[in-house]
KETORTI-218445 format. One record per residue (C-alpha): residue number from 0; residue in one letter; x, y, z. Coordinates in nm, 2 decimals, m for minus. Each point is the difference from the previous one (the first is absolute). Layout:
KETORTI-218445
k=NUM&r=a&c1=X&c2=Y&c3=Z;
...
This chain:
KETORTI-218445
k=0&r=m&c1=0.00&c2=0.00&c3=0.00;
k=1&r=k&c1=0.14&c2=0.34&c3=m0.09;
k=2&r=i&c1=0.05&c2=0.25&c3=0.27;
k=3&r=p&c1=m0.14&c2=0.35&c3=m0.08;
k=4&r=s&c1=0.27&c2=0.25&c3=m0.07;
k=5&r=y&c1=m0.15&c2=0.27&c3=0.23;
k=6&r=t&c1=0.05&c2=m0.24&c3=0.30;
k=7&r=t&c1=0.37&c2=m0.04&c3=m0.07;
k=8&r=n&c1=0.05&c2=0.38&c3=m0.04;
k=9&r=r&c1=m0.18&c2=0.08&c3=0.32;
k=10&r=s&c1=0.23&c2=m0.26&c3=0.20;
k=11&r=q&c1=0.31&c2=0.17&c3=m0.13;
k=12&r=r&c1=m0.10&c2=0.36&c3=0.09;
k=13&r=g&c1=0.22&c2=0.04&c3=0.33;
k=14&r=l&c1=m0.05&c2=0.26&c3=0.29;
k=15&r=s&c1=m0.18&c2=0.32&c3=m0.03;
k=16&r=l&c1=0.17&c2=0.33&c3=0.09;
k=17&r=i&c1=m0.20&c2=0.03&c3=0.32;
k=18&r=e&c1=0.09&c2=m0.35&c3=0.11;
k=19&r=l&c1=0.37&c2=0.07&c3=m0.07;
k=20&r=m&c1=m0.01&c2=0.32&c3=0.21;
k=21&r=i&c1=m0.17&c2=m0.18&c3=0.29;
k=22&r=a&c1=0.27&c2=m0.27&c3=m0.01;
k=23&r=l&c1=0.28&c2=0.26&c3=m0.01;
k=24&r=l&c1=m0.16&c2=0.18&c3=0.30;
k=25&r=i&c1=m0.02&c2=m0.32&c3=0.20;
k=26&r=g&c1=0.36&c2=m0.08&c3=m0.09;
k=27&r=i&c1=0.12&c2=0.35&c3=0.11;
k=28&r=i&c1=m0.19&c2=m0.03&c3=0.33;
k=29&r=v&c1=0.16&c2=m0.34&c3=0.07;
k=30&r=l&c1=0.34&c2=0.12&c3=m0.10;
k=31&r=f&c1=m0.04&c2=0.31&c3=0.22;
k=32&r=a&c1=m0.10&c2=m0.22&c3=0.29;
k=33&r=v&c1=0.30&c2=m0.22&c3=m0.05;
k=34&r=v&c1=0.23&c2=0.30&c3=m0.02;
k=35&r=q&c1=m0.15&c2=0.15&c3=0.32;
k=36&r=v&c1=0.05&c2=m0.33&c3=0.18;
k=37&r=f&c1=0.36&c2=m0.01&c3=m0.12;
k=38&r=l&c1=0.06&c2=0.36&c3=0.11;
k=39&r=a&c1=m0.16&c2=m0.06&c3=0.34;
k=40&r=s&c1=0.20&c2=m0.31&c3=0.05;
k=41&r=r&c1=0.32&c2=0.17&c3=m0.10;
k=42&r=s&c1=m0.07&c2=0.30&c3=0.23;
k=43&r=s&c1=m0.08&c2=m0.24&c3=0.29;
k=44&r=y&c1=0.32&c2=m0.19&c3=m0.07;
k=45&r=q&c1=0.21&c2=0.32&c3=m0.01;
k=46&r=l&c1=m0.16&c2=0.13&c3=0.32;
k=47&r=s&c1=0.04&c2=m0.33&c3=0.18;
k=48&r=q&c1=0.37&c2=m0.02&c3=m0.11;
k=49&r=s&c1=0.05&c2=0.36&c3=0.12;
k=50&r=i&c1=m0.16&c2=m0.08&c3=0.33;
k=51&r=a&c1=0.21&c2=m0.32&c3=0.03;
k=52&r=r&c1=0.32&c2=0.19&c3=m0.08;
k=53&r=n&c1=m0.10&c2=0.27&c3=0.24;
k=54&r=q&c1=m0.06&c2=m0.24&c3=0.28;
k=55&r=e&c1=0.32&c2=m0.19&c3=m0.08;
k=56&r=s&c1=0.21&c2=0.32&c3=0.01;
k=57&r=s&c1=m0.16&c2=0.10&c3=0.33;
k=58&r=r&c1=0.07&c2=m0.34&c3=0.15;
k=59&r=f&c1=0.37&c2=0.03&c3=m0.09;
k=60&r=a&c1=0.02&c2=0.36&c3=0.12;
k=61&r=m&c1=m0.17&c2=m0.08&c3=0.33;
k=62&r=d&c1=0.21&c2=m0.31&c3=0.05;
k=63&r=f&c1=0.33&c2=0.19&c3=m0.05;
k=64&r=l&c1=m0.11&c2=0.29&c3=0.22;
k=65&r=s&c1=m0.16&c2=m0.21&c3=0.27;
k=66&r=r&c1=0.30&c2=m0.24&c3=0.03;
k=67&r=d&c1=0.25&c2=0.28&c3=0.05;
k=68&r=i&c1=m0.21&c2=0.23&c3=0.21;
k=69&r=r&c1=m0.07&c2=m0.29&c3=0.24;
k=70&r=m&c1=0.37&c2=m0.04&c3=0.05;
k=71&r=a&c1=0.07&c2=0.36&c3=0.11;
k=72&r=g&c1=0.15&c2=0.00&c3=0.35;
k=73&r=h&c1=0.15&c2=m0.35&c3=m0.02;
k=74&r=a&c1=0.33&c2=0.01&c3=0.18;
k=75&r=g&c1=0.09&c2=m0.36&c3=0.07;
k=76&r=c&c1=m0.15&c2=m0.19&c3=0.29;
k=77&r=t&c1=m0.16&c2=0.33&c3=0.12;
k=78&r=n&c1=m0.14&c2=0.31&c3=m0.17;
k=79&r=d&c1=0.12&c2=0.35&c3=m0.04;
k=80&r=q&c1=m0.25&c2=0.13&c3=0.26;
k=81&r=s&c1=0.17&c2=m0.21&c3=0.26;
k=82&r=l&c1=0.36&c2=0.09&c3=m0.10;
k=83&r=l&c1=m0.09&c2=0.37&c3=m0.03;
k=84&r=s&c1=m0.22&c2=0.04&c3=0.30;
k=85&r=g&c1=0.08&c2=0.24&c3=0.28;
k=86&r=d&c1=0.10&c2=m0.27&c3=0.24;
k=87&r=a&c1=0.24&c2=m0.18&c3=m0.24;
k=88&r=t&c1=0.37&c2=0.01&c3=0.08;
k=89&r=g&c1=0.23&c2=0.23&c3=m0.18;
k=90&r=p&c1=0.10&c2=0.37&c3=0.01;
k=91&r=t&c1=m0.33&c2=0.13&c3=m0.13;
k=92&r=g&c1=m0.23&c2=m0.30&c3=0.06;
k=93&r=g&c1=0.06&c2=m0.14&c3=m0.34;
k=94&r=n&c1=0.17&c2=m0.33&c3=m0.10;
k=95&r=i&c1=m0.02&c2=0.01&c3=m0.37;
k=96&r=r&c1=0.34&c2=0.11&c3=m0.11;
k=97&r=t&c1=0.19&c2=0.03&c3=m0.33;
k=98&r=l&c1=0.36&c2=m0.01&c3=m0.11;
k=99&r=f&c1=m0.07&c2=0.27&c3=m0.26;
k=100&r=l&c1=0.06&c2=0.25&c3=0.28;
k=101&r=s&c1=0.32&c2=0.10&c3=0.16;
k=102&r=e&c1=0.10&c2=m0.17&c3=0.33;
k=103&r=a&c1=m0.09&c2=0.32&c3=0.19;
k=104&r=d&c1=m0.34&c2=0.02&c3=m0.15;
k=105&r=r&c1=m0.06&c2=m0.37&c3=0.05;
k=106&r=n&c1=0.09&c2=0.03&c3=0.37;
k=107&r=t&c1=m0.25&c2=0.28&c3=0.05;
k=108&r=n&c1=m0.25&c2=m0.14&c3=m0.25;
k=109&r=n&c1=0.00&c2=0.32&c3=m0.20;
k=110&r=v&c1=m0.18&c2=m0.10&c3=m0.32;
k=111&r=s&c1=m0.04&c2=0.35&c3=m0.15;
k=112&r=a&c1=0.30&c2=m0.05&c3=m0.22;
k=113&r=l&c1=m0.15&c2=m0.32&c3=m0.17;
k=114&r=a&c1=m0.11&c2=0.00&c3=m0.36;
k=115&r=f&c1=m0.38&c2=m0.02&c3=m0.02;
k=116&r=p&c1=m0.01&c2=m0.37&c3=m0.12;
k=117&r=l&c1=0.20&c2=m0.10&c3=0.31;
k=118&r=r&c1=m0.24&c2=0.14&c3=0.26;
k=119&r=f&c1=m0.09&c2=m0.34&c3=0.14;
k=120&r=d&c1=m0.11&c2=0.17&c3=0.32;
k=121&r=v&c1=m0.32&c2=0.09&c3=m0.20;
k=122&r=a&c1=m0.13&c2=m0.33&c3=m0.15;
k=123&r=i&c1=m0.30&c2=0.16&c3=m0.18;
k=124&r=q&c1=m0.05&c2=0.35&c3=m0.12;
k=125&r=g&c1=m0.26&c2=0.15&c3=m0.24;
k=126&r=f&c1=m0.02&c2=0.30&c3=m0.22;
k=127&r=e&c1=m0.34&c2=0.15&c3=m0.07;
k=128&r=a&c1=m0.07&c2=0.13&c3=m0.35;
k=129&r=a&c1=m0.11&c2=0.36&c3=m0.02;
k=130&r=g&c1=m0.38&c2=0.04&c3=m0.04;
k=131&r=t&c1=m0.09&c2=m0.35&c3=0.10;
k=132&r=s&c1=m0.15&c2=0.05&c3=0.35;
k=133&r=i&c1=m0.33&c2=m0.17&c3=0.08;
k=134&r=g&c1=m0.28&c2=0.18&c3=m0.18;
k=135&r=s&c1=0.22&c2=0.15&c3=m0.27;
k=136&r=t&c1=m0.02&c2=m0.05&c3=m0.38;
k=137&r=l&c1=0.29&c2=m0.13&c3=m0.20;
k=138&r=n&c1=m0.02&c2=0.07&c3=m0.38;
k=139&r=i&c1=0.20&c2=m0.24&c3=m0.22;
k=140&r=s&c1=m0.20&c2=0.05&c3=m0.31;
k=141&r=g&c1=0.27&c2=0.22&c3=m0.14;
k=142&r=g&c1=0.27&c2=m0.26&c3=0.04;
k=143&r=f&c1=0.29&c2=m0.05&c3=0.24;
k=144&r=a&c1=0.30&c2=0.21&c3=0.08;
k=145&r=s&c1=0.30&c2=m0.06&c3=0.22;
k=146&r=g&c1=0.01&c2=0.23&c3=0.30;
k=147&r=g&c1=0.28&c2=0.17&c3=0.20;
k=148&r=a&c1=0.07&c2=m0.05&c3=0.36;
k=149&r=g&c1=m0.26&c2=0.27&c3=0.10;
k=150&r=n&c1=m0.29&c2=m0.20&c3=m0.14;
k=151&r=w&c1=0.01&c2=m0.23&c3=0.30;
k=152&r=s&c1=m0.01&c2=0.06&c3=0.37;
k=153&r=p&c1=0.24&c2=m0.04&c3=0.17;
k=154&r=a&c1=0.21&c2=0.12&c3=m0.30;
k=155&r=l&c1=0.18&c2=m0.28&c3=m0.17;
k=156&r=p&c1=0.37&c2=m0.05&c3=0.06;
k=157&r=a&c1=0.23&c2=0.00&c3=m0.31;
k=158&r=e&c1=0.01&c2=m0.38&c3=0.00;
k=159&r=l&c1=m0.38&c2=m0.01&c3=m0.06;
k=160&r=s&c1=m0.05&c2=0.30&c3=m0.22;
k=161&r=g&c1=0.26&c2=m0.12&c3=m0.24;
k=162&r=l&c1=m0.21&c2=m0.31&c3=m0.06;
k=163&r=n&c1=m0.25&c2=0.21&c3=m0.20;
k=164&r=p&c1=m0.32&c2=m0.11&c3=0.18;
k=165&r=v&c1=m0.33&c2=0.14&c3=m0.15;
k=166&r=r&c1=m0.20&c2=0.26&c3=0.18;
k=167&r=g&c1=m0.32&c2=m0.09&c3=0.19;
k=168&r=s&c1=0.12&c2=m0.34&c3=0.13;
k=169&r=d&c1=0.14&c2=m0.07&c3=0.35;
k=170&r=i&c1=0.34&c2=m0.15&c3=0.06;
k=171&r=v&c1=0.11&c2=m0.24&c3=0.28;
k=172&r=v&c1=0.35&c2=m0.09&c3=0.11;
k=173&r=l&c1=0.07&c2=m0.33&c3=0.18;
k=174&r=r&c1=0.30&c2=m0.12&c3=0.19;
k=175&r=f&c1=0.03&c2=m0.35&c3=0.16;
k=176&r=f&c1=0.22&c2=m0.31&c3=0.04;
k=177&r=s&c1=m0.07&c2=m0.29&c3=m0.23;
k=178&r=p&c1=m0.22&c2=m0.28&c3=0.12;
k=179&r=e&c1=0.29&c2=m0.24&c3=m0.10;
k=180&r=e&c1=0.29&c2=m0.03&c3=0.24;
k=181&r=s&c1=0.33&c2=m0.19&c3=0.05;
k=182&r=a&c1=0.13&c2=m0.11&c3=0.33;
k=183&r=i&c1=0.34&c2=0.14&c3=0.10;
k=184&r=e&c1=0.27&c2=m0.26&c3=0.06;
k=185&r=n&c1=0.28&c2=0.24&c3=0.10;
k=186&r=f&c1=0.07&c2=0.37&c3=0.01;
k=187&r=d&c1=0.36&c2=0.10&c3=0.03;
k=188&r=l&c1=0.06&c2=0.36&c3=0.11;
k=189&r=a&c1=0.37&c2=m0.04&c3=0.10;
k=190&r=g&c1=0.14&c2=0.03&c3=m0.35;
k=191&r=s&c1=m0.19&c2=0.10&c3=m0.32;
k=192&r=p&c1=m0.36&c2=m0.04&c3=0.11;
k=193&r=t&c1=m0.14&c2=m0.32&c3=m0.16;
k=194&r=i&c1=m0.34&c2=m0.16&c3=0.02;
k=195&r=t&c1=m0.03&c2=m0.37&c3=m0.07;
k=196&r=y&c1=m0.32&c2=m0.19&c3=m0.06;
k=197&r=p&c1=m0.11&c2=m0.35&c3=m0.12;
k=198&r=s&c1=0.11&c2=m0.05&c3=m0.36;
k=199&r=e&c1=m0.26&c2=0.14&c3=m0.24;
k=200&r=a&c1=0.14&c2=m0.23&c3=m0.27;
k=201&r=v&c1=m0.21&c2=m0.28&c3=0.15;
k=202&r=a&c1=m0.31&c2=m0.06&c3=m0.21;
k=203&r=g&c1=m0.32&c2=0.13&c3=0.15;
k=204&r=r&c1=0.18&c2=0.22&c3=0.26;
k=205&r=t&c1=m0.10&c2=0.36&c3=0.03;
k=206&r=k&c1=0.23&c2=0.23&c3=m0.19;
k=207&r=v&c1=m0.03&c2=0.32&c3=0.20;
k=208&r=a&c1=0.36&c2=0.11&c3=m0.06;
k=209&r=t&c1=0.07&c2=m0.11&c3=m0.36;
k=210&r=e&c1=m0.33&c2=0.11&c3=m0.14;
k=211&r=g&c1=m0.01&c2=0.32&c3=0.19;
k=212&r=h&c1=m0.02&c2=0.36&c3=m0.13;
k=213&r=g&c1=0.30&c2=0.14&c3=0.18;
k=214&r=l&c1=m0.17&c2=0.11&c3=0.32;
k=215&r=y&c1=0.00&c2=m0.24&c3=0.30;
k=216&r=a&c1=m0.08&c2=m0.01&c3=0.36;
k=217&r=l&c1=0.10&c2=m0.19&c3=0.31;
k=218&r=a&c1=m0.26&c2=m0.03&c3=0.27;
k=219&r=d&c1=m0.09&c2=m0.18&c3=0.32;
k=220&r=c&c1=m0.28&c2=0.07&c3=0.24;
k=221&r=q&c1=0.18&c2=0.30&c3=0.15;
k=222&r=a&c1=0.15&c2=0.19&c3=m0.29;
k=223&r=a&c1=0.05&c2=0.03&c3=m0.37;
k=224&r=t&c1=0.27&c2=0.15&c3=m0.22;
k=225&r=v&c1=m0.03&c2=0.08&c3=m0.38;
k=226&r=f&c1=0.32&c2=m0.02&c3=m0.20;
k=227&r=q&c1=0.15&c2=m0.09&c3=m0.34;
k=228&r=a&c1=0.25&c2=m0.26&c3=m0.10;
k=229&r=s&c1=0.36&c2=0.11&c3=m0.07;
k=230&r=a&c1=0.03&c2=m0.26&c3=m0.27;
k=231&r=a&c1=m0.24&c2=m0.23&c3=m0.18;
k=232&r=p&c1=m0.14&c2=m0.25&c3=0.25;
k=233&r=t&c1=0.10&c2=m0.36&c3=m0.05;
k=234&r=a&c1=m0.21&c2=m0.31&c3=0.07;
k=235&r=t&c1=0.15&c2=m0.02&c3=0.35;
k=236&r=g&c1=0.10&c2=0.34&c3=0.11;
k=237&r=m&c1=m0.01&c2=0.38&c3=m0.03;
k=238&r=l&c1=0.27&c2=0.26&c3=0.07;
k=239&r=i&c1=m0.09&c2=0.33&c3=0.17;
k=240&r=a&c1=0.29&c2=0.24&c3=0.01;
k=241&r=q&c1=m0.16&c2=0.32&c3=0.14;
k=242&r=a&c1=0.22&c2=0.30&c3=0.08;
k=243&r=g&c1=m0.02&c2=0.09&c3=0.37;
k=244&r=l&c1=m0.15&c2=m0.34&c3=0.10;
k=245&r=n&c1=0.04&c2=m0.07&c3=0.36;
k=246&r=k&c1=0.19&c2=m0.33&c3=0.02;
k=247&r=s&c1=0.04&c2=m0.03&c3=0.38;
k=248&r=g&c1=m0.05&c2=m0.35&c3=0.11;
k=249&r=i&c1=m0.02&c2=m0.32&c3=m0.19;
k=250&r=g&c1=m0.30&c2=m0.14&c3=m0.19;
k=251&r=f&c1=m0.35&c2=0.05&c3=0.15;
k=252&r=a&c1=0.15&c2=0.12&c3=0.33;
k=253&r=g&c1=0.10&c2=0.32&c3=m0.19;
k=254&r=k&c1=m0.21&c2=0.28&c3=m0.12;
k=255&r=f&c1=m0.08&c2=0.00&c3=m0.38;
k=256&r=d&c1=m0.06&c2=0.37&c3=m0.04;
k=257&r=g&c1=0.15&c2=0.15&c3=0.32;
k=258&r=a&c1=m0.32&c2=m0.01&c3=0.19;
k=259&r=v&c1=m0.18&c2=m0.33&c3=m0.05;
k=260&r=a&c1=0.11&c2=m0.35&c3=0.10;
k=261&r=y&c1=m0.16&c2=m0.31&c3=m0.17;
k=262&r=s&c1=m0.09&c2=m0.35&c3=0.13;
k=263&r=r&c1=0.14&c2=m0.29&c3=m0.20;
k=264&r=e&c1=m0.31&c2=m0.21&c3=0.05;
k=265&r=q&c1=m0.25&c2=0.26&c3=m0.12;
k=266&r=t&c1=0.18&c2=0.20&c3=m0.27;
k=267&r=a&c1=m0.09&c2=m0.05&c3=m0.36;
k=268&r=l&c1=0.09&c2=0.16&c3=m0.34;
k=269&r=f&c1=m0.28&c2=0.17&c3=m0.20;
k=270&r=r&c1=m0.02&c2=0.20&c3=m0.32;
k=271&r=a&c1=m0.09&c2=0.36&c3=0.08;
k=272&r=e&c1=m0.28&c2=0.11&c3=m0.24;
k=273&r=t&c1=m0.08&c2=0.37&c3=m0.07;
k=274&r=m&c1=m0.25&c2=0.08&c3=m0.28;
k=275&r=a&c1=m0.26&c2=0.24&c3=m0.12;
k=276&r=y&c1=m0.33&c2=m0.06&c3=m0.18;
k=277&r=y&c1=m0.15&c2=0.27&c3=m0.23;
k=278&r=v&c1=m0.18&c2=0.06&c3=m0.33;
k=279&r=r&c1=0.21&c2=0.10&c3=m0.31;
k=280&r=l&c1=m0.05&c2=0.01&c3=m0.38;
k=281&r=n&c1=0.17&c2=m0.30&c3=m0.17;
k=282&r=a&c1=0.18&c2=0.00&c3=m0.34;
k=283&r=d&c1=m0.34&c2=m0.01&c3=m0.18;
k=284&r=g&c1=m0.13&c2=0.30&c3=0.19;
k=285&r=v&c1=m0.24&c2=m0.22&c3=0.21;
k=286&r=p&c1=m0.02&c2=0.05&c3=0.38;
k=287&r=a&c1=0.13&c2=m0.29&c3=0.19;
k=288&r=l&c1=0.09&c2=m0.11&c3=0.35;
k=289&r=y&c1=0.38&c2=0.02&c3=0.05;
k=290&r=r&c1=0.23&c2=m0.12&c3=0.28;
k=291&r=t&c1=0.35&c2=0.13&c3=0.06;
k=292&r=r&c1=0.24&c2=m0.19&c3=0.22;
k=293&r=w&c1=0.32&c2=0.15&c3=0.12;
k=294&r=t&c1=0.32&c2=m0.20&c3=m0.01;
k=295&r=t&c1=0.37&c2=0.04&c3=0.04;
k=296&r=a&c1=0.30&c2=m0.17&c3=m0.15;
k=297&r=p&c1=0.26&c2=m0.16&c3=0.25;
k=298&r=g&c1=0.25&c2=0.24&c3=0.12;
k=299&r=t&c1=m0.16&c2=0.32&c3=m0.13;
k=300&r=a&c1=m0.20&c2=0.27&c3=0.18;
k=301&r=v&c1=m0.23&c2=0.06&c3=m0.29;
k=302&r=i&c1=m0.37&c2=m0.09&c3=0.04;
k=303&r=t&c1=m0.15&c2=m0.08&c3=m0.34;
k=304&r=p&c1=m0.37&c2=m0.01&c3=m0.09;
k=305&r=v&c1=m0.12&c2=m0.30&c3=m0.20;
k=306&r=t&c1=m0.34&c2=0.07&c3=m0.16;
k=307&r=e&c1=m0.24&c2=m0.26&c3=m0.14;
k=308&r=e&c1=m0.35&c2=0.03&c3=m0.15;
k=309&r=m&c1=m0.23&c2=m0.23&c3=0.20;
k=310&r=v&c1=m0.35&c2=0.04&c3=m0.15;
k=311&r=e&c1=m0.13&c2=0.20&c3=m0.30;
k=312&r=g&c1=m0.32&c2=0.19&c3=0.03;
k=313&r=v&c1=0.01&c2=0.12&c3=0.36;
k=314&r=e&c1=m0.10&c2=0.37&c3=m0.02;
k=315&r=s&c1=m0.02&c2=0.10&c3=0.36;
k=316&r=l&c1=0.10&c2=m0.11&c3=0.35;
k=317&r=q&c1=m0.17&c2=0.15&c3=0.30;
k=318&r=m&c1=0.11&c2=m0.10&c3=0.35;
k=319&r=l&c1=m0.11&c2=0.06&c3=0.36;
k=320&r=y&c1=0.21&c2=m0.11&c3=0.30;
k=321&r=g&c1=m0.15&c2=m0.16&c3=0.31;
k=322&r=e&c1=0.16&c2=0.12&c3=0.32;
k=323&r=d&c1=0.03&c2=m0.18&c3=0.33;
k=324&r=s&c1=m0.24&c2=0.12&c3=0.27;
k=325&r=a&c1=0.28&c2=0.02&c3=0.26;
k=326&r=a&c1=0.18&c2=0.33&c3=0.07;
k=327&r=i&c1=0.34&c2=0.04&c3=m0.16;
k=328&r=t&c1=0.17&c2=m0.04&c3=0.34;
k=329&r=d&c1=m0.20&c2=m0.32&c3=0.08;
k=330&r=v&c1=0.05&c2=m0.36&c3=m0.11;
k=331&r=p&c1=m0.20&c2=m0.07&c3=m0.32;
k=332&r=t&c1=m0.32&c2=m0.19&c3=0.05;
k=333&r=g&c1=m0.05&c2=m0.12&c3=m0.36;
k=334&r=y&c1=m0.34&c2=0.16&c3=0.00;
k=335&r=i&c1=m0.06&c2=0.24&c3=m0.29;
k=336&r=d&c1=m0.25&c2=0.27&c3=0.07;
k=337&r=q&c1=0.07&c2=0.27&c3=m0.27;
k=338&r=f&c1=0.11&c2=0.03&c3=m0.36;
k=339&r=s&c1=0.21&c2=0.30&c3=m0.11;
k=340&r=r&c1=0.14&c2=0.13&c3=m0.32;
k=341&r=a&c1=0.37&c2=0.02&c3=m0.04;
k=342&r=d&c1=0.00&c2=0.38&c3=0.01;
k=343&r=e&c1=m0.18&c2=m0.02&c3=0.33;
k=344&r=i&c1=0.27&c2=m0.22&c3=0.15;
k=345&r=g&c1=0.30&c2=0.19&c3=m0.14;
k=346&r=g&c1=0.35&c2=m0.08&c3=m0.12;
k=347&r=l&c1=0.31&c2=m0.16&c3=0.16;
k=348&r=a&c1=m0.04&c2=0.25&c3=0.28;
k=349&r=s&c1=m0.31&c2=m0.20&c3=0.10;
k=350&r=a&c1=0.19&c2=m0.33&c3=0.01;
k=351&r=a&c1=m0.15&c2=m0.10&c3=0.33;
k=352&r=r&c1=m0.35&c2=0.04&c3=m0.14;
k=353&r=w&c1=0.08&c2=m0.20&c3=m0.31;
k=354&r=r&c1=0.12&c2=m0.28&c3=0.22;
k=355&r=r&c1=m0.36&c2=m0.01&c3=0.14;
k=356&r=v&c1=m0.15&c2=m0.08&c3=m0.33;
k=357&r=g&c1=m0.15&c2=m0.35&c3=0.01;
k=358&r=s&c1=m0.21&c2=m0.02&c3=m0.31;
k=359&r=v&c1=m0.04&c2=0.16&c3=m0.35;
k=360&r=k&c1=m0.34&c2=0.06&c3=m0.17;
k=361&r=l&c1=0.09&c2=m0.03&c3=m0.36;
k=362&r=s&c1=m0.22&c2=0.10&c3=m0.30;
k=363&r=m&c1=0.10&c2=m0.04&c3=m0.36;
k=364&r=l&c1=m0.14&c2=0.11&c3=m0.33;
k=365&r=v&c1=0.08&c2=m0.24&c3=m0.28;
k=366&r=r&c1=m0.10&c2=0.02&c3=m0.37;
k=367&r=g&c1=m0.03&c2=m0.28&c3=m0.26;
k=368&r=v&c1=0.15&c2=m0.02&c3=m0.35;
k=369&r=n&c1=m0.29&c2=m0.05&c3=m0.24;
k=370&r=t&c1=m0.23&c2=0.26&c3=m0.15;
k=371&r=d&c1=m0.37&c2=m0.05&c3=m0.07;
k=372&r=r&c1=m0.33&c2=0.19&c3=0.03;
k=373&r=r&c1=m0.10&c2=m0.15&c3=0.33;
k=374&r=a&c1=0.34&c2=0.07&c3=0.16;
k=375&r=a&c1=m0.02&c2=0.36&c3=m0.13;
k=376&r=e&c1=m0.34&c2=0.04&c3=0.17;
k=377&r=q&c1=0.15&c2=m0.13&c3=0.32;
k=378&r=a&c1=0.30&c2=0.23&c3=m0.03;
k=379&r=r&c1=m0.23&c2=0.30&c3=0.02;
k=380&r=n&c1=m0.07&c2=m0.09&c3=0.37;
k=381&r=s&c1=0.21&c2=0.17&c3=0.27;
k=382&r=p&c1=0.17&c2=m0.27&c3=0.21;
k=383&r=v&c1=0.07&c2=0.08&c3=0.37;
k=384&r=v&c1=0.35&c2=m0.10&c3=0.12;
k=385&r=n&c1=0.03&c2=0.01&c3=0.38;
k=386&r=g&c1=m0.23&c2=0.30&c3=0.02;
k=387&r=v&c1=0.15&c2=0.17&c3=m0.31;
k=388&r=t&c1=m0.24&c2=0.05&c3=m0.30;
k=389&r=v&c1=0.19&c2=m0.06&c3=m0.32;
k=390&r=t&c1=m0.11&c2=0.16&c3=m0.33;
k=391&r=v&c1=0.11&c2=m0.24&c3=m0.27;
k=392&r=p&c1=0.01&c2=0.04&c3=m0.38;
k=393&r=a&c1=m0.27&c2=m0.16&c3=m0.23;
k=394&r=d&c1=0.27&c2=m0.20&c3=m0.17;
k=395&r=g&c1=m0.18&c2=m0.34&c3=0.00;
k=396&r=q&c1=0.23&c2=m0.15&c3=0.27;
k=397&r=f&c1=m0.17&c2=m0.21&c3=0.26;
k=398&r=r&c1=0.08&c2=0.13&c3=0.35;
k=399&r=a&c1=m0.06&c2=m0.14&c3=0.35;
k=400&r=v&c1=0.10&c2=0.09&c3=0.35;
k=401&r=y&c1=0.15&c2=m0.26&c3=0.24;
k=402&r=d&c1=0.02&c2=0.04&c3=0.37;
k=403&r=t&c1=0.17&c2=m0.19&c3=0.28;
k=404&r=t&c1=0.14&c2=0.05&c3=0.35;
k=405&r=i&c1=0.34&c2=m0.14&c3=0.07;
k=406&r=a&c1=0.12&c2=m0.08&c3=0.35;
k=407&r=l&c1=0.37&c2=0.04&c3=0.07;
k=408&r=r&c1=0.04&c2=m0.34&c3=0.16;
k=409&r=n&c1=0.32&c2=0.11&c3=0.18;
k=410&r=r&c1=m0.17&c2=0.30&c3=0.16;
k=411&r=l&c1=m0.33&c2=m0.15&c3=0.12;
k=412&r=f&c1=0.12&c2=m0.32&c3=0.16;
k=413&r=g&c1=0.27&c2=m0.09&c3=0.25;
k=414&r=n&c1=0.04&c2=0.36&c3=0.12;
């Protein structure tokens, strides 16, 4: 049977213009939805990555700061409060000495001639950035700039201002003896003073001397002395040839620095650590948390700063210092009843008050590294860092504030 031609023609006719336009519209809608889902997923991924990086940076920064701040005041088997208290033995009630002084100054405990990094009589000291008191506003939307000594209170010593810290961020200086120690086997004061200790060449043994940074300390429960080696320490001994050293007596029966005698059973060797934490611009122009440690080469009197970038993205540090409730003339109780700014406590002239600091309230503004719309919206908020409202740029960087209170374990317990 023959099929009519008009039926064949009608079956080959295709889509009408209206049908084609409707199909295109549906396709565009579906494509737009797919693109929106992709963009939303990408934005969420970028934001989550920025938050994760932000949290990671903050954890590292908090860990570095907390670990070192907690150690402030460590002076061997006792703390600096005990050795520097009014009832401690010694010419001025202070048994933390240093061989970086002349014999006369050592015997009178006159520390005024010491370089700033060597002031181990002040284990923690802060510097308050100008314009960052509680209730103030800090504007960083215009970028960061290094500040001179006068942009902090107390004014920065040359050792700190030369590190180029950025304005608007507090600075803290820490001094303490290392948690690692080596027992002393012998200490010969009759000839060239030599300290001997168990061989550090033995696998797994603490390498206090051979992995040190040039500054060391001898300490027992009654006194401590900071010094440097006259020659590179060996695995078993360290030479200390200090001009004007009192060599009366033999071994531990003698006096190491002309005023302090040491007990063989209790004396140990430590690394003496002195460092500063601050915010500075790195090589890429990004604010970062920096740490500077001061070292010295054997046989030299030069104290050298060694600076290292710790964590990128830290924009501001703000600190308050918790002070012991006891009066300056009384024995510390370990009970903190007030928090003060560094400028309220003062400089080295307020050493006795700094020795009563038992905790640090730390707040930190950290930014991420990714840029996206949602982060840009968040960036228009004004974060509050330890009572300071910060005006930040709408640069798409995710920012967050992290707070903690750090107890100085050597100040709050065992006083």
